[in-house]
N, C-alpha and C positions, 0 to 999 in steps of 0.2 A: 367579516373578513379578518383573517389572522395577520398579525404584524410579524415581520421577519427582519432580522438584522444579520449582516455578514461581517465577520471580523477576519481580515486577512492582510498579511504583509505583502502579498502579491497583488499590487494595485490593478494591473491590467486584467488579470484573470477574474478578480472580484468584480470589477466594473462590467466585464462581459456577462457574468452571471447575473448581476444586478439588472442589466438591460434586458436579459432574457426573461427574468421574473416580472419586470415591469410590463413587458409586452404581453405576457400571458394573462395579466390582470387577475392573478389568483391569490396574491398577497398584497398587503400594504407593506412595501419594502422601505425600511428606514435607511438613511445614508450609511454608506460603508465606513467602518472604522478600521484603523490599522494598528491600534495599540490596545493591549489587553487591559491595562489599567483604566484607560478611558472608558472601555466597555463597562467595567464594574461600577464606575461612577455614574455613567449614563443609565445603567439598568435600574439603579435606585430611583431615578427620576421618571423614566418612561418604561413601563412594564412591556416586555416583549414576549409574544407567544412562542416564537421559534428562533433559535440561535444556530447559526452555522459558523463554526470557529476553526480557524487554522491553528494547528497545534504548535507551529513554529512562529512565534510572535515576539516583537520587541516589548520591553517592559515586563508585564506579567504574561508568561507563556500560556498556551492553551490548556495544559494539564492543570495549572493553578486555577484557571477559570472553571474547568470541570469540577474541581474540588469545591470551589466557591458555590457553584450551582447546587451540588449535592448537599451543601450545608443549609440551603434555604428550606423553609417549611414546604411541605409537599405541594400545597395549593399555590405557591408562588413560583414553582420551578417551571421554566420554559421547556419546550421539547428541544432536545439538544442533538445537534449533528456536528461531526468533526471532519476535517480534511487534513491529510498528511502525505508526505513523501516517505516517511519512515514507517512503512507497513511491517513492523516487526512484532512478533508475538508479545514481548513484554510491554511495549507501548500500548498495544490494542487491548491487552488484558486489563490494563489500568483504567481504560475508559469504557470497557464493555458494560459495566453495571448500569450507568445512567445515560448512555449514548444510544440514540435510536438507530444510527447508521454511520459508518465511517466511509468517506469518499477518499480514494487514493488518487493523488495528483500525478500527472496533469489531468484536469477534469474535462469531461465532455459536457460542455455548457448546457446544451439542450436536454441531454439525458438527465443531468443533475437537477435541472429545474423541474422536469416532469416527475422525477423520483421524489423530490421534496414535497411536491403537491400530493402525490399518491400516499406517501407515508404520513403526512400531517393530517390527511383526511381520514386516516384509519382504514383505507381500502386495501391495505396489504402491509405485511411486515417482512422485510428481507433480513434474514439472519446474517450476522457477520460470518465470513468464512472461518473454517476451523483452523486457526493459525498454528496451533500446536501440532496438528497433523501435517500441515504444509511444511513446517519446520522439520519434522521427522522425515518426511518423504524426500525433501531436498538433501538433507544430510546423508540419508541412506543411499541415494542415487550417486552422490559425489564419492561416497565410500566405495560403492561397487565399481565405479569407473576408475578408481585408483588415484584420485586427486589427493596428494599428500596433505593431511590435516594440519601439519606444522607450518605450512606456507601461508603467508599473508594472502596470496591469491585465492586460496581455498575459502577463507572467510569472506573475501570480496565477492567471489562467485556465489556463495550462499545467499548473501544479501541481494545480489543482483537478480538471481533466479526467483527469490521470494517476492521481490518487487514486481517482476513480470507476472507472477502468478496471482498477485493481489490487485493488479491494475484492472480497471474496467475495460480498457481497450489496449491490450498489450502491443498490438501492431503499431499503435501511434506513439509508442515510446521511442525516443531517439537515444541510441547508445551513447552518443557524445554529450547531448544536452540533458538527458534524464538519468540513464542507468549509471554511467560512470560517476557523475557528481554525487548522486544519492548514496551509492555504495562507498565512495571515498569518504564522505562525511560520516557515515555510520562507523567506519573502521579507522577514522582518524588519520587519513592520508590525503595526498593530492590526487587530482584527476589523472595526471600523467603517470604517477606511480601506480595507481589502481589499474590502469590499462596494461602496464608492463607486468605487474604482479599476476594478473589474470592470465596473460599470455604464457608466462612461465609455468603457472600451475597446470594449464591445459597441456602444454608440451610435456611436462613431467608425467602426467596421466597417460598421454598417448604412448610414451616409451614403456610404461609398465602394463598397460591394459592388454588383455587378450582380444584378438580380433573377433571372436564369437561374442564377447561381452559388448564390444563396440557396436556390432551389427544388431545385437538384441535391442540396444537403446536407440540407435540411429538408423537402423535399416541399412540400405545400400547407398545412402546419400554420401557416406564417407567410407574410407578404407584405412585400415590401421597402418599400412606401409606408405601411405601418401601423406601430403602435408596435413597438419592439424586444421580443424575448422577455425574460422575466425572467432574472436571472443563473442561477438553478437550471435553468430550461428550456434555456437555451443550453448550460450545462455538460453536462447529461445527454444532450441531443440530439447534441452533438459526440462525447461519450464513446461513445454507442451507434453512431455512424458508425465510429469507430475500432475498436470491438469487432467490427463486421461485417467490416471489412477484415482484422482479425487472424484471424478464423475462416476467411475465404475463402482466406487465404494462410498458414495456420499451418505448412504443411509446407515452406515456402520459407526458405532461409537469409536472414539479415538483409540482407546487402549485395546479394543478387540482388533482394530486395524493393525496396530503395532505388533501384537502377538502373532497375527496370522500372515504378516507381510513376508 
């Protein structure tokens, strides 16, 4: 039976996952750690087959742990999984070489436990989403909708839409508890300012956009001459549009997709 260790600053989520893994009796699960430095010290003492690491940790953060694992001799490296709220292309490109899978928080505990077992058994490998193409599609969509790129709300909307697209269960994301805080943190602002800036960017886009463009993206769920959609509705509708495009062209290389879009 493989040993597994979870390292997470989110104690409640880590303990819920720990409990699910214990109940499934598929791993020998070691006690949860909340500090990256303690993990590196412990790993020298008790070899672990599987590591699930939060990228946002006190002490030594998750990216430093990934680098430390990559520096180990091949035969001593554990199978590495990471979890993060910052599902941005630069972050995930940094960990894509040695990481088996990236879980986007908030986690579905039961699905995460099952997926860990499947991937560590070698019964399947799930590729990371094509983050470069997601970034391109979100940027292109906001451009076509006329969201002014010089506004802070434009950058906040980009991060929010990418977060929804990379989440395992987008419908479970709370705009107040998940989307606003994560976007605000990535763009260096407060939650209240993020909400206001997104609202302003959407209103500016609605004043500039052609009704045919709006109906192309949103169908007849909204009309150009009426009130703008809520921040949440806008983010999820654009994310769904991006998801449909990803599914339609999943087999195509990124740059072919860019040239032909």
